[in-house]
C-alpha positions as CSV (number, residue, x, y, z in Angstrom):
1,M,209.7,56.9,181.5
2,V,208.9,54.1,179.2
3,Q,209.5,53.4,175.7
4,F,208.4,50.8,173.2
5,K,212.0,49.9,172.6
6,K,214.0,49.4,169.7
7,I,216.8,49.8,172.1
8,A,218.7,46.8,173.1
9,S,220.4,49.1,175.4
10,I,219.5,50.7,178.7
11,T,219.8,50.1,182.3
12,I,218.9,51.9,185.5
13,A,220.5,52.9,188.7
14,A,220.5,56.2,190.5
15,G,222.8,59.0,191.4
16,A,226.3,59.7,190.3
17,A,227.8,56.7,192.2
18,L,225.3,54.4,190.5
19,M,226.3,55.8,187.1
20,L,229.8,54.6,187.8
21,A,228.5,51.1,188.5
22,A,226.1,50.9,185.7
23,G,228.5,49.5,183.2
24,P,230.1,50.7,180.0
25,V,228.9,54.1,178.8
26,L,228.8,54.7,175.1
27,S,230.6,57.8,173.8
28,Q,228.3,60.8,173.7
29,A,227.3,61.5,170.1
30,E,226.5,65.0,168.9
31,T,223.0,66.0,170.0
32,S,220.4,68.5,168.8
33,P,219.1,71.0,171.4
34,N,215.9,71.2,169.4
35,F,215.3,67.5,169.3
36,K,211.6,66.4,169.6
37,P,210.8,62.6,169.4
38,H,207.9,61.4,167.3
39,V,205.8,58.3,167.9
40,G,207.1,55.4,165.8
41,Q,210.6,56.8,165.7
42,D,213.2,54.1,164.9
43,G,215.4,53.0,167.8
44,K,218.1,50.4,168.1
45,D,215.8,47.4,168.6
46,V,212.2,48.7,168.6
47,I,210.3,51.9,167.7
48,W,209.6,54.6,170.3
49,V,206.2,54.9,171.8
50,P,205.6,57.0,174.9
51,T,204.0,55.5,177.9
52,A,200.8,57.1,179.2
53,Q,201.5,58.9,182.5
54,T,198.6,57.0,184.1
55,L,200.3,53.8,183.4
56,V,203.7,55.1,184.7
57,D,201.8,56.0,187.9
58,R,200.3,52.5,188.1
59,M,203.8,51.0,187.6
60,M,205.1,53.1,190.5
61,Q,202.1,51.9,192.7
62,L,202.6,48.2,191.8
63,A,206.3,48.4,192.8
64,N,205.4,50.5,195.9
65,V,208.2,52.9,195.0
66,T,209.3,55.1,198.0
67,A,212.0,57.6,198.8
68,N,214.1,54.6,200.0
69,D,214.3,53.0,196.5
70,T,216.8,53.1,193.7
71,V,214.8,52.9,190.4
72,I,216.5,51.9,187.2
73,D,214.6,52.3,183.9
74,L,215.8,50.1,181.0
75,G,215.2,52.2,177.9
76,S,214.2,55.5,179.5
77,G,213.0,57.4,176.3
78,D,212.0,60.9,177.2
79,G,212.6,60.2,180.9
80,R,209.1,60.3,182.3
81,T,209.4,57.1,184.3
82,V,212.6,58.2,185.9
83,I,211.2,61.7,186.6
84,T,208.1,60.2,188.1
85,A,210.2,58.0,190.5
86,A,212.4,61.0,191.4
87,K,209.3,63.0,192.2
88,I,208.4,60.3,194.7
89,G,211.8,60.9,196.3
90,A,213.6,57.8,194.9
91,K,217.0,57.9,193.3
92,A,216.4,57.1,189.7
93,L,218.6,56.4,186.7
94,G,217.6,56.0,183.0
95,I,219.8,54.2,180.5
96,E,219.0,55.1,176.9
97,Y,220.8,54.3,173.6
98,N,219.6,57.4,171.7
99,P,221.8,60.4,172.8
100,D,219.2,62.9,171.8
101,M,216.7,61.2,174.1
102,V,219.3,61.3,176.9
103,E,219.7,65.0,176.6
104,L,216.0,65.6,176.2
105,S,215.5,63.6,179.5
106,R,218.0,65.7,181.3
107,R,216.2,68.9,180.2
108,N,212.9,67.4,181.2
109,A,214.2,66.4,184.6
110,L,215.6,69.9,185.2
111,A,212.3,71.5,184.2
112,A,210.5,69.1,186.6
113,G,212.8,70.2,189.4
114,V,214.3,66.7,190.0
115,G,217.6,67.1,188.1
116,E,219.6,66.0,191.2
117,K,217.6,62.7,191.7
118,A,216.9,61.8,188.1
119,T,220.0,61.0,186.1
120,F,220.4,59.6,182.6
121,M,223.2,57.9,180.7
122,R,223.7,56.5,177.2
123,A,224.6,52.8,177.5
124,D,223.7,49.3,176.4
125,I,221.4,47.4,178.8
126,F,223.0,44.1,178.0
127,E,226.4,45.4,179.0
128,S,225.3,47.4,182.0
129,D,225.2,46.5,185.7
130,F,221.9,47.4,187.3
131,S,222.3,45.2,190.3
132,Q,222.0,48.2,192.7
133,A,218.4,48.7,191.7
134,T,215.6,47.9,194.1
135,V,213.1,48.5,191.3
136,V,213.6,47.9,187.6
137,T,211.2,49.3,185.1
138,M,211.1,48.7,181.3
139,F,209.0,48.9,178.1
140,L,210.7,46.3,175.9
141,L,209.5,43.6,173.6
142,T,209.0,40.1,175.2
143,S,212.0,38.8,173.2
144,L,214.2,41.5,174.8
145,N,212.7,40.8,178.3
146,L,213.6,37.1,177.8
147,K,217.2,38.1,177.0
148,L,217.4,40.1,180.2
149,R,215.5,37.5,182.3
150,P,218.6,35.5,183.4
151,K,220.3,38.7,184.6
152,I,217.1,39.9,186.3
153,L,216.8,36.6,188.1
154,E,220.3,37.0,189.5
155,L,219.3,40.3,191.2
156,K,218.9,40.5,194.9
157,P,215.8,38.5,196.0
158,G,213.0,41.0,196.7
159,T,213.9,43.3,193.8
160,R,210.7,44.5,192.1
161,I,210.3,44.4,188.4
162,V,207.6,46.2,186.4
163,S,207.1,45.9,182.6
164,N,204.8,47.9,180.4
165,T,202.7,45.4,178.3
166,F,205.3,42.8,177.6
167,D,205.8,39.7,179.8
168,M,208.7,37.3,180.5
169,G,207.4,34.1,179.0
170,E,207.2,31.2,181.5
171,W,208.0,33.5,184.4
172,K,204.4,34.5,185.1
173,P,203.7,37.9,186.7
174,D,202.8,38.1,190.4
175,V,200.3,40.9,189.5
176,T,199.0,42.3,186.2
177,S,197.1,45.6,186.2
178,V,195.3,47.5,183.5
179,V,194.6,51.2,183.4
180,S,191.8,52.7,181.3
181,Q,192.0,56.4,182.2
182,D,193.9,58.6,179.8
183,C,195.5,55.5,178.1
184,R,194.7,54.4,174.6
185,A,197.4,51.8,173.9
186,H,199.9,49.8,175.9
187,C,197.9,50.2,179.1
188,R,198.9,47.0,180.9
189,A,201.6,46.6,183.6
190,H,203.1,43.3,184.7
191,F,204.8,43.0,188.2
192,W,207.3,40.5,189.5
193,I,209.3,40.1,192.6
194,V,212.7,38.4,192.1
195,P,212.5,35.1,194.1
196,A,215.1,33.7,196.4
197,K,216.7,30.4,195.3
198,V,215.4,27.4,197.3
199,E,215.8,24.4,195.0
200,G,217.6,21.5,196.6
201,A,217.7,19.6,199.9
202,W,217.2,21.3,203.3
203,K,217.7,19.7,206.7
204,L,215.0,20.6,209.3
205,A,216.0,21.5,212.8
206,G,215.1,18.6,215.1
207,G,215.3,16.1,212.3
208,G,213.6,15.7,208.9
209,E,214.2,17.1,205.4
210,L,212.7,19.3,202.8
211,K,213.4,18.4,199.1
212,L,212.4,21.3,196.9
213,T,212.2,22.1,193.2
214,Q,211.6,25.6,191.9
215,K,210.0,27.2,188.8
216,F,210.6,30.9,189.3
217,Q,208.3,31.9,192.3
218,E,206.5,28.5,192.4
219,V,207.9,25.8,194.6
220,F,207.2,22.0,194.7
221,G,208.5,19.1,196.6
222,E,208.1,17.0,199.7
223,M,208.8,17.1,203.5
224,T,209.9,14.1,205.5
225,V,209.5,14.2,209.3
226,G,209.6,11.2,211.6
227,G,209.9,8.8,208.7
228,K,206.7,10.2,207.1
229,T,207.0,11.8,203.7
230,M,204.3,14.2,202.6
231,P,204.0,16.4,199.5
232,I,204.1,20.2,199.8
233,S,201.5,22.3,198.0
234,A,200.8,26.0,197.4
235,G,204.6,26.6,197.5
236,K,205.2,30.3,196.7
237,L,208.1,32.8,197.0
238,A,207.6,36.5,197.2
239,G,211.2,37.6,197.3
240,T,212.6,36.0,200.4
241,K,209.2,35.2,201.9
242,F,208.4,31.5,201.5
243,T,205.0,29.9,202.1
244,F,203.7,26.4,201.6
245,V,201.4,23.8,203.0
246,A,202.5,20.3,204.2
247,D,200.3,17.8,206.0
248,G,197.5,20.4,206.2
249,Q,199.8,22.8,208.1
250,N,200.6,26.3,206.9
251,Y,204.3,27.1,206.9
252,E,205.7,30.6,206.6
253,G,209.4,31.4,206.4
254,V,212.1,33.8,205.3
255,V,215.0,32.7,203.2
256,D,218.4,34.1,204.2
257,G,221.0,32.4,202.0
258,A,221.5,28.9,203.3
259,T,218.8,29.1,206.0
260,I,215.1,29.4,206.2
261,S,213.3,30.3,209.4
262,G,209.7,31.0,210.3
263,I,206.6,29.7,211.9
264,V,204.1,26.9,211.3
265,N,200.4,27.2,212.3
266,R,199.3,23.9,213.9
267,A,196.1,23.1,215.6
268,S,197.9,23.1,218.9
269,G,199.3,26.6,218.2
270,V,202.1,28.4,216.5
271,E,205.5,26.8,216.4
272,K,208.9,28.0,215.1
273,W,210.7,26.0,212.4
274,N,214.0,26.4,210.5
275,A,216.0,24.6,207.9
276,T,219.5,24.7,206.5
277,R,220.8,23.6,203.1
278,G,221.8,19.9,203.3
């Protein structure tokens, strides 16, 4: 589910074990069994606006959510994003500040038949651990996204992030998609993949060096081989997948901590290459 948040709280994991790891849980306030949210309702940091189901579906598609995923929704509102992920088969957790919304979400999940896979908790996103997520979804203001950005960038490389409408400033989306069917407002989804960290010096097997600088998923720098130094271009990270061009050759590699290994497509054929942090 998504919510135009006034909630500086929220985080996502999935399943009871994930709830234990999600961070401090706020004490449960008294809730109303007849609670019904209204558009524009005040929250902790933003007002509540429901996300069109067509956009929720697009967010799931962009992140390629499967039954193998753990989806965490930051600011889960009435639970629709969490419930949609659970229907796909994923474990899904919504973290919401409003206790009435939490109870409403639980009722909605039970009614949808996904009460075991869709879980909800009342907590503050800025104090919560959502590191177990493979997919993080959110409908927050850009200012709140920027507060969360350092924490998101520390997630495991390859973690997928999807935001309704609001971006992350200088960290440009890998994909932006707009839906028009059955959506009147807030119909844009931004998608990112948390990039591996490659900035620094790398020693090439067989001699040579890579010197890299990094701006989120974009990579710049130079390669030195046989005393010849050449700039690299088109450097890009998609999680742990690293691609760039040097001396007219296309390099592909996979980052695994302090090593990068892959192939380079030369005119003479495909060769393997690897590098270790210098």
